C-alpha positions in Angstrom: -86.4 78.2 37.6 -84.2 75.0 37.3 -87.0 72.8 38.6 -89.6 74.4 36.5 -87.3 74.2 33.4 -86.7 70.4 34.2 -90.7 69.7 34.6 -91.2 71.5 31.2 -88.8 69.4 29.3 -89.8 66.2 30.9 -93.3 67.2 29.8 -92.2 68.1 26.4 -90.4 64.9 25.8 -93.3 62.8 27.1 -95.6 64.7 24.7 -93.2 64.3 21.8 -93.1 60.5 22.3 -97.0 60.1 22.4 -97.5 57.9 19.0 -100.5 58.4 17.1 -100.1 54.8 15.9 -98.0 52.2 18.0 -97.4 50.3 14.8 -95.9 53.2 12.9 -93.0 52.5 10.5 -91.8 55.9 10.1 -88.9 56.8 12.4 -88.7 60.2 13.4 -85.9 62.6 11.9 -84.5 63.4 15.3 -84.3 67.1 14.5 -82.2 66.6 11.4 -84.2 68.8 9.2 -81.1 70.4 7.3 -78.5 68.8 5.0 -75.7 69.1 7.9 -75.1 66.0 9.4 -75.5 65.2 13.0 -72.3 64.7 15.1 -73.2 61.6 16.9 -71.9 60.4 20.3 -72.0 56.6 20.6 -71.4 54.9 24.1 -70.1 51.4 23.7 -70.4 48.9 26.8 -68.6 45.7 27.5 -69.9 42.5 26.1 -73.1 42.3 24.2 -73.6 46.0 24.3 -71.0 46.7 22.0 -72.0 43.9 19.4 -75.8 45.1 19.6 -74.4 48.9 19.0 -72.4 48.0 16.1 -75.4 46.1 14.7 -77.5 49.4 14.9 -75.0 52.0 13.5 -73.9 49.8 10.6 -77.2 51.0 9.3 -76.6 54.8 9.9 -76.4 57.0 6.7 -73.0 58.8 7.4 -74.3 61.6 5.3 -76.8 62.1 7.9 -75.2 60.9 11.0 -71.5 61.9 11.5 -68.8 62.1 12.6 -69.6 59.3 14.9 -67.6 59.8 18.2 -67.2 56.8 20.6 -67.0 56.7 24.3 -66.0 53.9 26.4 -65.3 53.0 30.0 -61.7 53.7 31.2 -61.4 50.0 32.3 -63.0 48.5 29.0 -60.2 46.6 27.1 -62.4 44.9 24.4 -65.0 47.3 22.9 -62.4 48.8 20.5 -61.0 45.5 19.5 -64.7 44.4 18.9 -65.1 47.4 16.4 -62.0 46.5 14.6 -63.0 42.8 14.3 -66.7 43.7 13.0 -67.2 41.8 9.8 -69.2 44.7 8.1 -68.7 48.1 7.2 -69.4 50.6 9.8 -69.9 54.4 9.2 -66.8 54.9 11.5 -63.7 56.5 10.3 -60.3 54.9 10.7 -62.1 51.6 12.1 -59.1 49.4 11.5 -56.8 51.7 13.7 -58.9 53.0 16.5 -56.7 51.6 19.2 -53.5 53.2 17.9 -55.1 56.4 17.1 -56.4 56.4 20.7 -52.8 56.4 21.9 -51.8 59.1 19.5 -54.6 61.4 20.4 -53.3 61.6 24.0 -50.0 63.1 22.7 -50.9 65.5 19.9 -53.1 68.5 20.4 -53.8 68.5 16.6 -54.8 65.1 16.6 -56.8 65.4 19.6 -59.1 67.8 17.6 -59.9 64.9 15.3 -60.1 62.3 18.4 -62.8 59.6 17.8 -62.4 57.7 21.0 -62.9 59.2 24.7 -62.5 57.3 28.0 -64.8 58.0 31.0 -64.6 56.7 34.5 -66.9 53.6 35.0 -69.7 54.4 36.9 -70.0 51.2 38.6 -67.7 48.0 38.2 -69.0 44.6 38.1 -69.6 43.4 41.6 -69.3 46.6 43.2 -72.1 47.5 45.9 -74.6 50.1 45.1 -73.4 52.1 48.2 -69.9 52.6 47.0 -71.0 53.1 43.5 -72.5 56.5 44.5 -69.1 58.2 44.7 -67.8 56.6 41.5 -71.0 57.5 39.8 -70.8 61.3 40.8 -67.3 61.2 39.5 -68.1 59.8 36.1 -71.1 62.4 36.1 -68.7 65.4 36.2 -66.2 63.8 33.8 -69.5 63.4 31.5 -70.5 67.0 31.9 -67.1 68.2 30.5 -67.1 65.5 27.8 -70.7 66.2 26.4 -70.7 70.2 27.2 -67.2 71.2 26.3 -65.1 68.4 24.5 -67.6 66.9 22.1 -70.9 68.8 22.0 -72.7 66.3 20.1 -76.1 66.5 18.1 -77.1 63.3 19.1 -76.5 60.8 21.8 -77.0 57.1 21.1 -77.0 54.5 23.8 -78.0 51.2 24.3 -78.0 50.3 28.2 -74.4 50.0 29.6 -74.1 51.7 33.0 -71.4 53.9 31.2 -74.1 55.7 29.3 -76.1 56.9 32.1 -74.0 60.1 33.0 -73.5 60.7 29.3 -77.2 60.8 28.5 -78.0 62.6 31.8 -75.4 65.4 31.1 -76.9 65.9 27.7 -80.4 66.5 29.3 -78.8 68.8 32.1 -77.4 71.0 29.1 -80.9 71.2 27.7 -82.3 72.1 31.1 -79.6 75.1 31.7 -79.8 76.2 27.7 -76.7 75.1 26.5 -76.8 72.8 23.6 -80.5 72.7 23.7 -81.0 70.6 20.3 -78.9 67.7 21.6 -81.2 64.6 21.2 -81.0 61.2 23.2 -81.8 58.1 21.5 -82.1 54.9 24.1 -82.3 51.4 22.5 -83.1 48.6 24.8 -80.8 45.7 24.8 -82.2 42.6 22.8 -82.2 40.6 25.9 -84.7 42.7 27.7 -88.0 40.8 26.9 -90.3 41.5 29.6 -88.8 44.5 31.5 -86.5 47.3 30.9 -82.9 47.2 32.3 -82.1 49.5 35.2 -80.5 52.1 32.9 -83.7 51.8 30.7 -85.8 52.8 33.3 -83.8 55.7 34.5 -83.7 57.1 31.1 -87.1 56.4 29.8 -88.5 60.0 31.0 -85.9 61.9 29.3 -85.0 59.9 26.0 -86.2 61.7 22.8 -86.8 58.3 21.3 -86.9 55.1 23.2 -86.7 51.8 21.4 -87.4 48.3 22.2 -86.8 44.9 20.7 -89.8 43.0 21.5 -93.6 43.5 21.4 -94.1 42.6 25.1 -92.2 45.6 26.0 -93.7 48.0 23.5 -96.9 47.1 24.8 -95.9 47.6 28.5 -94.5 50.9 27.5 -96.5 52.5 24.8 -94.3 55.5 24.0 -91.7 53.3 22.6 -90.7 52.3 19.1 -90.6 48.4 18.2 -87.5 48.2 16.1 -84.8 45.7 14.5 -81.6 47.4 13.9 -83.6 50.7 13.7 -85.9 49.2 11.2 -89.3 49.3 12.9 -91.2 45.9 13.0 -95.1 46.3 12.2 -97.1 44.3 14.6 -99.5 43.5 11.6 -96.5 41.5 10.2 
């Protein structure tokens, strides 16, 4: 039953992403057909991934996407500072105080209910061998199951390529397989620096993402079930 359900969902995702016109300028509604905003889980990665993600979410309408909950790796020491230092407005509550709020959320059960930042064990450290990363990835995945299925229960998972996002996205898809939080949508936006090929994370999540976006025409032509976007604003090939 589990295998049959998995194959069915993979087929459904593939069919949903069959675009009638690859030059479309209309982004799908991601299931938000009501006035209720989507609780959005955003994964931040170290380095350029965080900067690119902030460039994306600055365009999100807080009336449709919120609250925004951030997930970062437990060894990530810079992403939250990047959020605070971002020069433009972001649809994130208490953006200027995320670091202090995170520490407070660890001590007060009342504040934990409003927690905006969650830590997850990193799947693979920089320079770590792939063989040894199997155990760390499994540990991260089991933690992600609790985070996605119990603690946050997001309506939308928005990721853009860091390894930290892999267990989060897979967990969201897993709960759809077993019939728990079946409405959670997964959106993957490939990094701007990926011009000719997808990242490893992108290749792994390509079959399960409800919306898969790339920033370059070369990639969109190679992977036709993708959207060509710039900060969530699709680019027309005719332009």
